N, CA, C, O and the ligand as a Tripos MOL2 file, in Angstrom:
@<TRIPOS>MOLECULE
protein
  285   283    72     0     0
PROTEIN
NO_CHARGES

@<TRIPOS>ATOM
      1 N          -9.2050    3.0430   -5.0520 N.3       1 MET1
      2 CA         -9.7130    1.9470   -4.2260 C.3       1 MET1
      3 C          -9.0220    0.6380   -4.6460 C.2       1 MET1
      4 O          -8.9430    0.3320   -5.8350 O.2       1 MET1
      5 N          -8.5620   -0.0700   -3.7470 N.am      2 TYR2
      6 CA         -7.7450   -1.2670   -3.9970 C.3       2 TYR2
      7 C          -8.3020   -2.3920   -3.1120 C.2       2 TYR2
      8 O          -8.3680   -2.2280   -1.8940 O.2       2 TYR2
      9 N          -8.6920   -3.4990   -3.6820 N.am      3 LYS3
     10 CA         -9.3210   -4.5460   -2.9230 C.3       3 LYS3
     11 C          -8.1820   -5.5370   -2.4590 C.2       3 LYS3
     12 O          -7.3770   -6.0420   -3.2410 O.2       3 LYS3
     13 N          -8.2050   -5.7460   -1.1630 N.am      4 VAL4
     14 CA         -7.2310   -6.6530   -0.5380 C.3       4 VAL4
     15 C          -7.9470   -7.8690   -0.0500 C.2       4 VAL4
     16 O          -8.9820   -7.7770    0.6090 O.2       4 VAL4
     17 N          -7.3880   -9.0330   -0.3780 N.am      5 ARG5
     18 CA         -7.9960  -10.2610    0.1320 C.3       5 ARG5
     19 C          -6.9890  -10.9230    1.0590 C.2       5 ARG5
     20 O          -5.8430  -11.1510    0.6710 O.2       5 ARG5
     21 N          -7.4030  -11.2290    2.2690 N.am      6 CYS6
     22 CA         -6.5180  -11.8700    3.2320 C.3       6 CYS6
     23 C          -6.2970  -13.3230    2.8060 C.2       6 CYS6
     24 O          -7.2430  -14.0700    2.5600 O.2       6 CYS6
     25 N          -5.0130  -13.6990    2.7260 N.am      7 GLN7
     26 CA         -4.6950  -15.0510    2.3590 C.3       7 GLN7
     27 C          -4.8600  -16.0410    3.4640 C.2       7 GLN7
     28 O          -4.8600  -17.2530    3.2480 O.2       7 GLN7
     29 N          -5.0040  -15.5020    4.6810 N.am      8 TRP8
     30 CA         -5.1000  -16.3830    5.8400 C.3       8 TRP8
     31 C          -6.5560  -16.7580    6.1940 C.2       8 TRP8
     32 O          -6.8830  -17.9240    6.4160 O.2       8 TRP8
     33 N          -7.3990  -15.7390    6.2350 N.am      9 CYS9
     34 CA         -8.7910  -15.9660    6.6770 C.3       9 CYS9
     35 C          -9.8250  -15.7200    5.5440 C.2       9 CYS9
     36 O         -11.0190  -15.9600    5.7240 O.2       9 CYS9
     37 N          -9.3400  -15.2380    4.3790 N.am     10 GLY10
     38 CA        -10.2290  -15.0420    3.2530 C.3      10 GLY10
     39 C         -11.0580  -13.7950    3.3410 C.2      10 GLY10
     40 O         -11.8890  -13.5410    2.4690 O.2      10 GLY10
     41 N         -10.8610  -13.0410    4.3330 N.am     11 TRP11
     42 CA        -11.5670  -11.7280    4.4910 C.3      11 TRP11
     43 C         -11.1150  -10.7680    3.4000 C.2      11 TRP11
     44 O          -9.9200  -10.7100    3.1100 O.2      11 TRP11
     45 N         -12.0030  -10.0250    2.7930 N.am     12 SER12
     46 CA        -11.5430   -9.0540    1.8150 C.3      12 SER12
     47 C         -12.1000   -7.7080    2.1880 C.2      12 SER12
     48 O         -13.2300   -7.5970    2.6650 O.2      12 SER12
     49 N         -11.3140   -6.6990    1.9730 N.am     13 TYR13
     50 CA        -11.6710   -5.3240    2.3010 C.3      13 TYR13
     51 C         -11.0980   -4.4150    1.2730 C.2      13 TYR13
     52 O         -10.2580   -4.8250    0.4720 O.2      13 TYR13
     53 N         -11.5260   -3.2110    1.2750 N.am     14 THR14
     54 CA        -11.0210   -2.2070    0.3300 C.3      14 THR14
     55 C         -10.1920   -1.1140    0.9900 C.2      14 THR14
     56 O         -10.6080   -0.5030    1.9740 O.2      14 THR14
     57 N          -9.0660   -0.8940    0.4520 N.am     15 MET15
     58 CA         -8.1900    0.1910    0.9330 C.3      15 MET15
     59 C          -8.7660    1.5100    0.2710 C.2      15 MET15
     60 O          -9.1010    1.5370   -0.9130 O.2      15 MET15
     61 N          -8.8510    2.5280    1.0610 N.am     16 SER16
     62 CA         -9.3320    3.7900    0.5020 C.3      16 SER16
     63 C          -8.2070    4.4250   -0.3580 C.2      16 SER16
     64 O          -7.0340    4.0680   -0.2590 O.2      16 SER16
     65 N          -8.6280    5.3700   -1.1900 N.am     17 ARG17
     66 CA         -7.6490    6.0100   -2.0370 C.3      17 ARG17
     67 C          -6.5600    6.6420   -1.2360 C.2      17 ARG17
     68 O          -5.3900    6.5360   -1.6040 O.2      17 ARG17
     69 N          -6.9000    7.3110   -0.1290 N.am     18 ASP18
     70 CA         -5.9000    7.9530    0.6760 C.3      18 ASP18
     71 C          -4.9100    6.9480    1.3230 C.2      18 ASP18
     72 O          -3.7040    7.1830    1.4060 O.2      18 ASP18
     73 N          -5.4900    5.8240    1.7690 N.am     19 THR19
     74 CA         -4.6720    4.7890    2.3480 C.3      19 THR19
     75 C          -3.6940    4.2390    1.3000 C.2      19 THR19
     76 O          -2.5240    3.9800    1.5830 O.2      19 THR19
     77 N          -4.2150    4.0750    0.0940 N.am     20 LEU20
     78 CA         -3.4400    3.5150   -1.0060 C.3      20 LEU20
     79 C          -2.2800    4.4990   -1.3560 C.2      20 LEU20
     80 O          -1.1300    4.0870   -1.5020 O.2      20 LEU20
     81 N          -2.5960    5.7140   -1.4760 N.am     21 ILE21
     82 CA         -1.5500    6.7520   -1.7820 C.3      21 ILE21
     83 C          -0.5120    6.8070   -0.6700 C.2      21 ILE21
     84 O           0.6770    6.9260   -0.9650 O.2      21 ILE21
     85 N          -0.9020    6.7260    0.5680 N.am     22 ALA22
     86 CA          0.0130    6.7670    1.6940 C.3      22 ALA22
     87 C           0.9070    5.5610    1.6730 C.2      22 ALA22
     88 O           2.1070    5.6620    1.9280 O.2      22 ALA22
     89 N           0.3280    4.4120    1.3690 N.am     23 ALA23
     90 CA          1.0440    3.1120    1.3590 C.3      23 ALA23
     91 C           2.1170    3.1460    0.2620 C.2      23 ALA23
     92 O           3.2550    2.7310    0.4800 O.2      23 ALA23
     93 N           1.7280    3.6530   -0.9360 N.am     24 VAL24
     94 CA          2.6710    3.6260   -2.0280 C.3      24 VAL24
     95 C           3.7650    4.6730   -1.7820 C.2      24 VAL24
     96 O           4.9270    4.4160   -2.0990 O.2      24 VAL24
     97 N           3.4310    5.8320   -1.2320 N.am     25 SER25
     98 CA          4.4130    6.8340   -0.9490 C.3      25 SER25
     99 C           5.4310    6.2980    0.0890 C.2      25 SER25
    100 O           6.6390    6.4930   -0.0420 O.2      25 SER25
    101 N           4.9140    5.6420    1.0840 N.am     26 ALA26
    102 CA          5.8250    5.1010    2.1350 C.3      26 ALA26
    103 C           6.7180    4.0160    1.5970 C.2      26 ALA26
    104 O           7.8820    3.9090    1.9840 O.2      26 ALA26
    105 N           6.1660    3.1870    0.6810 N.am     27 ALA27
    106 CA          6.9610    2.1500    0.1130 C.3      27 ALA27
    107 C           7.9930    2.7400   -0.7970 C.2      27 ALA27
    108 O           9.1280    2.2620   -0.8080 O.2      27 ALA27
    109 N           7.6720    3.7290   -1.5450 N.am     28 GLN28
    110 CA          8.6320    4.3480   -2.4220 C.3      28 GLN28
    111 C           9.7340    5.0790   -1.6250 C.2      28 GLN28
    112 O          10.8830    5.1180   -2.0650 O.2      28 GLN28
    113 N           9.4150    5.6210   -0.5320 N.am     29 ALA29
    114 CA         10.4160    6.2590    0.3130 C.3      29 ALA29
    115 C          11.4890    5.3230    0.7950 C.2      29 ALA29
    116 O          12.6530    5.6960    0.9440 O.2      29 ALA29
    117 N          11.0770    4.1040    1.0340 N.am     30 THR30
    118 CA         12.0510    3.1010    1.5180 C.3      30 THR30
    119 C          12.4630    2.1490    0.3980 C.2      30 THR30
    120 O          13.2140    1.2010    0.6270 O.2      30 THR30
    121 N          11.9570    2.4120   -0.8430 N.am     31 GLN31
    122 CA         12.2280    1.6030   -2.0200 C.3      31 GLN31
    123 C          11.7860    0.1230   -1.7420 C.2      31 GLN31
    124 O          12.3970   -0.8280   -2.2290 O.2      31 GLN31
    125 N          10.7610   -0.0080   -0.9860 N.am     32 ALA32
    126 CA         10.2480   -1.3230   -0.6690 C.3      32 ALA32
    127 C           9.4490   -1.8730   -1.8930 C.2      32 ALA32
    128 O           8.8230   -1.1110   -2.6290 O.2      32 ALA32
    129 N           9.4920   -3.1620   -2.0760 N.am     33 LEU33
    130 CA          8.7400   -3.7920   -3.1580 C.3      33 LEU33
    131 C           7.3380   -4.1760   -2.6750 C.2      33 LEU33
    132 O           6.3910   -4.3180   -3.4480 O.2      33 LEU33
    133 N           7.2640   -4.3380   -1.3370 N.am     34 HIS34
    134 CA          5.9860   -4.7590   -0.7930 C.3      34 HIS34
    135 C           5.5030   -3.7850    0.3070 C.2      34 HIS34
    136 O           6.2820   -3.1600    1.0270 O.2      34 HIS34
    137 N           4.1910   -3.7100    0.3770 N.am     35 HIS35
    138 CA          3.5940   -2.9200    1.4730 C.3      35 HIS35
    139 C           2.9710   -3.9630    2.3950 C.2      35 HIS35
    140 O           2.3190   -4.8980    1.9300 O.2      35 HIS35
    141 N           3.1720   -3.8000    3.6980 N.am     36 VAL36
    142 CA          2.6060   -4.7530    4.6480 C.3      36 VAL36
    143 C           1.3950   -4.1450    5.3000 C.2      36 VAL36
    144 O           1.4650   -3.0910    5.9310 O.2      36 VAL36
    145 N           0.2790   -4.8300    5.1360 N.am     37 GLU37
    146 CA         -1.0020   -4.4370    5.7820 C.3      37 GLU37
    147 C          -1.3280   -5.5330    6.7590 C.2      37 GLU37
    148 O          -0.9940   -6.7000    6.5600 O.2      37 GLU37
    149 N          -2.0050   -5.1180    7.8430 N.am     38 ASN38
    150 CA         -2.5300   -6.1250    8.7920 C.3      38 ASN38
    151 C          -3.9890   -6.3290    8.4880 C.2      38 ASN38
    152 O          -4.7700   -5.3840    8.3730 O.2      38 ASN38
    153 N          -4.3350   -7.6010    8.3600 N.am     39 CYS39
    154 CA         -5.7570   -7.9230    8.1520 C.3      39 CYS39
    155 C          -6.6560   -7.4090    9.3330 C.2      39 CYS39
    156 O          -6.4010   -7.7110   10.4990 O.2      39 CYS39
    157 N          -7.6550   -6.6650    8.9990 N.am     40 PRO40
    158 CA         -8.4790   -6.1130   10.1150 C.3      40 PRO40
    159 C          -9.2170   -7.2130   10.8560 C.2      40 PRO40
    160 O          -9.7130   -6.9880   11.9600 O.2      40 PRO40
    161 N          -9.2950   -8.3670   10.2840 N.am     41 LYS41
    162 CA        -10.0890   -9.4330   10.9620 C.3      41 LYS41
    163 C          -9.1750  -10.3580   11.8170 C.2      41 LYS41
    164 O          -9.4260  -10.5890   13.0000 O.2      41 LYS41
    165 N          -8.1160  -10.8700   11.1670 N.am     42 CYS42
    166 CA         -7.2580  -11.8640   11.9010 C.3      42 CYS42
    167 C          -5.8850  -11.2960   12.2540 C.2      42 CYS42
    168 O          -5.0780  -11.9710   12.8930 O.2      42 CYS42
    169 N          -5.6240  -10.0790   11.8470 N.am     43 ARG43
    170 CA         -4.3930   -9.3900   12.2230 C.3      43 ARG43
    171 C          -3.1540   -9.9940   11.6200 C.2      43 ARG43
    172 O          -2.0510   -9.6140   12.0140 O.2      43 ARG43
    173 N          -3.2710  -10.9040   10.6980 N.am     44 HIS44
    174 CA         -2.0750  -11.4630   10.0850 C.3      44 HIS44
    175 C          -1.5100  -10.3240    9.1350 C.2      44 HIS44
    176 O          -2.2410   -9.4660    8.6400 O.2      44 HIS44
    177 N          -0.2650  -10.3880    8.9440 N.am     45 ALA45
    178 CA          0.4240   -9.4210    8.0410 C.3      45 ALA45
    179 C           0.2000   -9.9240    6.5960 C.2      45 ALA45
    180 O           0.3730  -11.1020    6.2850 O.2      45 ALA45
    181 N          -0.1880   -8.9810    5.7490 N.am     46 LEU46
    182 CA         -0.3900   -9.2500    4.3310 C.3      46 LEU46
    183 C           0.5840   -8.4880    3.5170 C.2      46 LEU46
    184 O           0.6930   -7.2730    3.6830 O.2      46 LEU46
    185 N           1.3040   -9.1340    2.6400 N.am     47 LYS47
    186 CA          2.2440   -8.4750    1.7600 C.3      47 LYS47
    187 C           1.5550   -8.1080    0.4750 C.2      47 LYS47
    188 O           0.9810   -8.9680   -0.1930 O.2      47 LYS47
    189 N           1.6020   -6.8510    0.1220 N.am     48 ILE48
    190 CA          0.9800   -6.3950   -1.1060 C.3      48 ILE48
    191 C           2.0780   -5.8290   -2.0120 C.2      48 ILE48
    192 O           2.8700   -4.9940   -1.5740 O.2      48 ILE48
    193 N           2.1300   -6.2670   -3.2420 N.am     49 GLN49
    194 CA          3.1100   -5.7040   -4.1880 C.3      49 GLN49
    195 C           2.8120   -4.2530   -4.4310 C.2      49 GLN49
    196 O           1.6760   -3.8470   -4.6810 O.2      49 GLN49
    197 N           3.9130   -3.4560   -4.3450 N.am     50 VAL50
    198 CA          3.7400   -2.0260   -4.5290 C.3      50 VAL50
    199 C           3.3560   -1.7420   -6.0040 C.2      50 VAL50
    200 O           2.5360   -0.8690   -6.2880 O.2      50 VAL50
    201 N           3.9660   -2.4980   -6.9180 N.am     51 SER51
    202 CA          3.7030   -2.2970   -8.3180 C.3      51 SER51
    203 C           2.2280   -2.5560   -8.6190 C.2      51 SER51
    204 O           1.6320   -1.9140   -9.4840 O.2      51 SER51
    205 N           1.6710   -3.4840   -7.9060 N.am     52 ASP52
    206 CA          0.2370   -3.8510   -8.0860 C.3      52 ASP52
    207 C          -0.6260   -2.6780   -7.5740 C.2      52 ASP52
    208 O          -1.6060   -2.3000   -8.2160 O.2      52 ASP52
    209 N          -0.2590   -2.1140   -6.4270 N.am     53 MET53
    210 CA         -1.0310   -1.0360   -5.8890 C.3      53 MET53
    211 C          -0.9920    0.2200   -6.7280 C.2      53 MET53
    212 O          -1.9480    0.9920   -6.8040 O.2      53 MET53
    213 N           0.2330    0.3990   -7.3930 N.am     54 LYS54
    214 CA          0.3730    1.6380   -8.1980 C.3      54 LYS54
    215 C          -0.6540    1.6490   -9.3020 C.2      54 LYS54
    216 O          -1.1280    2.7220   -9.6750 O.2      54 LYS54
    217 N          -1.0260    0.4830   -9.8510 N.am     55 ARG55
    218 CA         -1.9700    0.4110  -10.9940 C.3      55 ARG55
    219 C          -3.3060    0.9350  -10.5900 C.2      55 ARG55
    220 O          -4.1040    1.3430  -11.4330 O.2      55 ARG55
    221 N          -3.5690    0.9300   -9.2650 N.am     56 PHE56
    222 CA         -4.9000    1.3440   -8.8090 C.3      56 PHE56
    223 C          -4.9040    2.8150   -8.3500 C.2      56 PHE56
    224 O          -5.9400    3.3120   -7.9090 O.2      56 PHE56
    225 N          -3.7810    3.5040   -8.4450 N.am     57 LEU57
    226 CA         -3.7580    4.9120   -8.0900 C.3      57 LEU57
    227 C          -4.5330    5.7010   -9.0490 C.2      57 LEU57
    228 O          -4.4970    5.3990  -10.2420 O.2      57 LEU57
    229 N          -5.2580    6.7270   -8.6120 N.am     58 PRO58
    230 CA         -5.9810    7.5750   -9.5770 C.3      58 PRO58
    231 C          -5.0280    8.2470  -10.5240 C.2      58 PRO58
    232 O          -3.9130    8.5730  -10.1190 O.2      58 PRO58
    233 N          -5.4120    8.4800  -11.7950 N.am     59 PRO59
    234 CA         -4.4760    9.1740  -12.6790 C.3      59 PRO59
    235 C          -4.1360   10.5190  -12.1880 C.2      59 PRO59
    236 O          -4.9720   11.2390  -11.6420 O.2      59 PRO59
    237 N          -2.9030   10.8620  -12.3820 N.am     60 GLY60
    238 CA         -2.4660   12.2440  -11.9290 C.3      60 GLY60
    239 C          -2.1400   12.3260  -10.4840 C.2      60 GLY60
    240 O          -1.9630   13.4320   -9.9740 O.2      60 GLY60
    241 N          -2.0470   11.2220   -9.7800 N.am     61 THR61
    242 CA         -1.7030   11.2270   -8.3460 C.3      61 THR61
    243 C          -0.3200   11.6740   -8.1650 C.2      61 THR61
    244 O           0.5940   11.1520   -8.8040 O.2      61 THR61
    245 N          -0.1270   12.6100   -7.3270 N.am     62 VAL62
    246 CA          1.2160   13.1200   -6.9960 C.3      62 VAL62
    247 C           1.6570   12.4390   -5.7010 C.2      62 VAL62
    248 O           1.0730   12.6320   -4.6350 O.2      62 VAL62
    249 N           2.6790   11.6590   -5.8350 N.am     63 LEU63
    250 CA          3.1690   10.9540   -4.6700 C.3      63 LEU63
    251 C           4.1890   11.8310   -3.9520 C.2      63 LEU63
    252 O           4.9810   12.5190   -4.5960 O.2      63 LEU63
    253 N           4.1730   11.8080   -2.6220 N.am     64 THR64
    254 CA          5.1620   12.5450   -1.8290 C.3      64 THR64
    255 C           6.5430   12.0030   -2.1730 C.2      64 THR64
    256 O           6.7740   10.8040   -2.0210 O.2      64 THR64
    257 N           7.4570   12.8340   -2.6250 N.am     65 PRO65
    258 CA          8.7750   12.3000   -2.9340 C.3      65 PRO65
    259 C           9.4960   11.8560   -1.6710 C.2      65 PRO65
    260 O           9.2450   12.4000   -0.5960 O.2      65 PRO65
    261 N          10.3840   10.8820   -1.7840 N.am     66 PRO66
    262 CA         11.1000   10.3830   -0.6290 C.3      66 PRO66
    263 C          11.9520   11.5220   -0.0330 C.2      66 PRO66
    264 O          12.5020   12.3380   -0.7730 O.2      66 PRO66
    265 N          12.0510   11.5690    1.2570 N.am     67 PRO67
    266 CA         12.7920   12.6410    1.8840 C.3      67 PRO67
    267 C          14.3050   12.5520    1.5400 C.2      67 PRO67
    268 O          14.9130   11.4870    1.6420 O.2      67 PRO67
    269 N          14.8640   13.6540    1.1480 N.am     68 THR68
    270 CA         16.3150   13.6210    0.8130 C.3      68 THR68
    271 C          17.1540   13.8330    2.0630 C.2      68 THR68
    272 O          16.9410   14.7890    2.8090 O.2      68 THR68
    273 N          18.0700   12.9750    2.2780 N.am     69 PRO69
    274 CA         18.9220   13.1770    3.4770 C.3      69 PRO69
    275 C          19.7000   14.4430    3.5050 C.2      69 PRO69
    276 O          20.3690   14.7890    2.5320 O.2      69 PRO69
    277 N          19.6280   15.1460    4.6010 N.am     70 THR70
    278 CA         20.3420   16.4210    4.7200 C.3      70 THR70
    279 C          21.7370   16.1440    5.2740 C.2      70 THR70
    280 O          21.9010   15.3610    6.2090 O.2      70 THR70
    281 N          22.6990   16.7700    4.7090 N.am     71 PRO71
    282 CA         24.1010   16.5670    5.1650 C.3      71 PRO71
    283 C          24.3450   17.1560    6.5520 C.2      71 PRO71
    284 O          25.4570   17.0700    7.0720 O.2      71 PRO71
    285 ZN         -7.3240  -12.2380    7.7620 Zn       72 ZN72
@<TRIPOS>BOND
     1     1     2 1
     2     2     3 1
     3     3     4 2
     4     3     5 am
     5     5     6 1
     6     6     7 1
     7     7     8 2
     8     7     9 am
     9     9    10 1
    10    10    11 1
    11    11    12 2
    12    11    13 am
    13    13    14 1
    14    14    15 1
    15    15    16 2
    16    15    17 am
    17    17    18 1
    18    18    19 1
    19    19    20 2
    20    19    21 am
    21    21    22 1
    22    22    23 1
    23    23    24 2
    24    23    25 am
    25    25    26 1
    26    26    27 1
    27    27    28 2
    28    27    29 am
    29    29    30 1
    30    30    31 1
    31    31    32 2
    32    31    33 am
    33    33    34 1
    34    34    35 1
    35    35    36 2
    36    35    37 am
    37    37    38 1
    38    38    39 1
    39    39    40 2
    40    39    41 am
    41    41    42 1
    42    42    43 1
    43    43    44 2
    44    43    45 am
    45    45    46 1
    46    46    47 1
    47    47    48 2
    48    47    49 am
    49    49    50 1
    50    50    51 1
    51    51    52 2
    52    51    53 am
    53    53    54 1
    54    54    55 1
    55    55    56 2
    56    55    57 am
    57    57    58 1
    58    58    59 1
    59    59    60 2
    60    59    61 am
    61    61    62 1
    62    62    63 1
    63    63    64 2
    64    63    65 am
    65    65    66 1
    66    66    67 1
    67    67    68 2
    68    67    69 am
    69    69    70 1
    70    70    71 1
    71    71    72 2
    72    71    73 am
    73    73    74 1
    74    74    75 1
    75    75    76 2
    76    75    77 am
    77    77    78 1
    78    78    79 1
    79    79    80 2
    80    79    81 am
    81    81    82 1
    82    82    83 1
    83    83    84 2
    84    83    85 am
    85    85    86 1
    86    86    87 1
    87    87    88 2
    88    87    89 am
    89    89    90 1
    90    90    91 1
    91    91    92 2
    92    91    93 am
    93    93    94 1
    94    94    95 1
    95    95    96 2
    96    95    97 am
    97    97    98 1
    98    98    99 1
    99    99   100 2
   100    99   101 am
   101   101   102 1
   102   102   103 1
   103   103   104 2
   104   103   105 am
   105   105   106 1
   106   106   107 1
   107   107   108 2
   108   107   109 am
   109   109   110 1
   110   110   111 1
   111   111   112 2
   112   111   113 am
   113   113   114 1
   114   114   115 1
   115   115   116 2
   116   115   117 am
   117   117   118 1
   118   118   119 1
   119   119   120 2
   120   119   121 am
   121   121   122 1
   122   122   123 1
   123   123   124 2
   124   123   125 am
   125   125   126 1
   126   126   127 1
   127   127   128 2
   128   127   129 am
   129   129   130 1
   130   130   131 1
   131   131   132 2
   132   131   133 am
   133   133   134 1
   134   134   135 1
   135   135   136 2
   136   135   137 am
   137   137   138 1
   138   138   139 1
   139   139   140 2
   140   139   141 am
   141   141   142 1
   142   142   143 1
   143   143   144 2
   144   143   145 am
   145   145   146 1
   146   146   147 1
   147   147   148 2
   148   147   149 am
   149   149   150 1
   150   150   151 1
   151   151   152 2
   152   151   153 am
   153   153   154 1
   154   154   155 1
   155   155   156 2
   156   155   157 am
   157   157   158 1
   158   158   159 1
   159   159   160 2
   160   159   161 am
   161   161   162 1
   162   162   163 1
   163   163   164 2
   164   163   165 am
   165   165   166 1
   166   166   167 1
   167   167   168 2
   168   167   169 am
   169   169   170 1
   170   170   171 1
   171   171   172 2
   172   171   173 am
   173   173   174 1
   174   174   175 1
   175   175   176 2
   176   175   177 am
   177   177   178 1
   178   178   179 1
   179   179   180 2
   180   179   181 am
   181   181   182 1
   182   182   183 1
   183   183   184 2
   184   183   185 am
   185   185   186 1
   186   186   187 1
   187   187   188 2
   188   187   189 am
   189   189   190 1
   190   190   191 1
   191   191   192 2
   192   191   193 am
   193   193   194 1
   194   194   195 1
   195   195   196 2
   196   195   197 am
   197   197   198 1
   198   198   199 1
   199   199   200 2
   200   199   201 am
   201   201   202 1
   202   202   203 1
   203   203   204 2
   204   203   205 am
   205   205   206 1
   206   206   207 1
   207   207   208 2
   208   207   209 am
   209   209   210 1
   210   210   211 1
   211   211   212 2
   212   211   213 am
   213   213   214 1
   214   214   215 1
   215   215   216 2
   216   215   217 am
   217   217   218 1
   218   218   219 1
   219   219   220 2
   220   219   221 am
   221   221   222 1
   222   222   223 1
   223   223   224 2
   224   223   225 am
   225   225   226 1
   226   226   227 1
   227   227   228 2
   228   227   229 am
   229   229   230 1
   230   230   231 1
   231   231   232 2
   232   231   233 am
   233   233   234 1
   234   234   235 1
   235   235   236 2
   236   235   237 am
   237   237   238 1
   238   238   239 1
   239   239   240 2
   240   239   241 am
   241   241   242 1
   242   242   243 1
   243   243   244 2
   244   243   245 am
   245   245   246 1
   246   246   247 1
   247   247   248 2
   248   247   249 am
   249   249   250 1
   250   250   251 1
   251   251   252 2
   252   251   253 am
   253   253   254 1
   254   254   255 1
   255   255   256 2
   256   255   257 am
   257   257   258 1
   258   258   259 1
   259   259   260 2
   260   259   261 am
   261   261   262 1
   262   262   263 1
   263   263   264 2
   264   263   265 am
   265   265   266 1
   266   266   267 1
   267   267   268 2
   268   267   269 am
   269   269   270 1
   270   270   271 1
   271   271   272 2
   272   271   273 am
   273   273   274 1
   274   274   275 1
   275   275   276 2
   276   275   277 am
   277   277   278 1
   278   278   279 1
   279   279   280 2
   280   279   281 am
   281   281   282 1
   282   282   283 1
   283   283   284 2
@<TRIPOS>SUBSTRUCTURE
     1 MET1         2 RESIDUE 1 A MET
     2 TYR2         6 RESIDUE 1 A TYR
     3 LYS3        10 RESIDUE 1 A LYS
     4 VAL4        14 RESIDUE 1 A VAL
     5 ARG5        18 RESIDUE 1 A ARG
     6 CYS6        22 RESIDUE 1 A CYS
     7 GLN7        26 RESIDUE 1 A GLN
     8 TRP8        30 RESIDUE 1 A TRP
     9 CYS9        34 RESIDUE 1 A CYS
    10 GLY10       38 RESIDUE 1 A GLY
    11 TRP11       42 RESIDUE 1 A TRP
    12 SER12       46 RESIDUE 1 A SER
    13 TYR13       50 RESIDUE 1 A TYR
    14 THR14       54 RESIDUE 1 A THR
    15 MET15       58 RESIDUE 1 A MET
    16 SER16       62 RESIDUE 1 A SER
    17 ARG17       66 RESIDUE 1 A ARG
    18 ASP18       70 RESIDUE 1 A ASP
    19 THR19       74 RESIDUE 1 A THR
    20 LEU20       78 RESIDUE 1 A LEU
    21 ILE21       82 RESIDUE 1 A ILE
    22 ALA22       86 RESIDUE 1 A ALA
    23 ALA23       90 RESIDUE 1 A ALA
    24 VAL24       94 RESIDUE 1 A VAL
    25 SER25       98 RESIDUE 1 A SER
    26 ALA26      102 RESIDUE 1 A ALA
    27 ALA27      106 RESIDUE 1 A ALA
    28 GLN28      110 RESIDUE 1 A GLN
    29 ALA29      114 RESIDUE 1 A ALA
    30 THR30      118 RESIDUE 1 A THR
    31 GLN31      122 RESIDUE 1 A GLN
    32 ALA32      126 RESIDUE 1 A ALA
    33 LEU33      130 RESIDUE 1 A LEU
    34 HIS34      134 RESIDUE 1 A HIS
    35 HIS35      138 RESIDUE 1 A HIS
    36 VAL36      142 RESIDUE 1 A VAL
    37 GLU37      146 RESIDUE 1 A GLU
    38 ASN38      150 RESIDUE 1 A ASN
    39 CYS39      154 RESIDUE 1 A CYS
    40 PRO40      158 RESIDUE 1 A PRO
    41 LYS41      162 RESIDUE 1 A LYS
    42 CYS42      166 RESIDUE 1 A CYS
    43 ARG43      170 RESIDUE 1 A ARG
    44 HIS44      174 RESIDUE 1 A HIS
    45 ALA45      178 RESIDUE 1 A ALA
    46 LEU46      182 RESIDUE 1 A LEU
    47 LYS47      186 RESIDUE 1 A LYS
    48 ILE48      190 RESIDUE 1 A ILE
    49 GLN49      194 RESIDUE 1 A GLN
    50 VAL50      198 RESIDUE 1 A VAL
    51 SER51      202 RESIDUE 1 A SER
    52 ASP52      206 RESIDUE 1 A ASP
    53 MET53      210 RESIDUE 1 A MET
    54 LYS54      214 RESIDUE 1 A LYS
    55 ARG55      218 RESIDUE 1 A ARG
    56 PHE56      222 RESIDUE 1 A PHE
    57 LEU57      226 RESIDUE 1 A LEU
    58 PRO58      230 RESIDUE 1 A PRO
    59 PRO59      234 RESIDUE 1 A PRO
    60 GLY60      238 RESIDUE 1 A GLY
    61 THR61      242 RESIDUE 1 A THR
    62 VAL62      246 RESIDUE 1 A VAL
    63 LEU63      250 RESIDUE 1 A LEU
    64 THR64      254 RESIDUE 1 A THR
    65 PRO65      258 RESIDUE 1 A PRO
    66 PRO66      262 RESIDUE 1 A PRO
    67 PRO67      266 RESIDUE 1 A PRO
    68 THR68      270 RESIDUE 1 A THR
    69 PRO69      274 RESIDUE 1 A PRO
    70 THR70      278 RESIDUE 1 A THR
    71 PRO71      282 RESIDUE 1 A PRO
    72 ZN72       285 GROUP 0 **** ****
């Protein structure tokens, strides 16, 4: 569970474990440093540091490896 606070409207909400894992996996696949979430209240884009989200992953989480390009 990762708590996100919107910097625009101050709304805070919690990302579920599954959402968090999916977000980190997707970010790793593209080697992105940030994950972009849209605030459920004001729809502004929120940039979340991937390294920050990783600290909240449950221990032993297996991330989906990035897809390897097929020749
Ligand atoms: Zn907001």
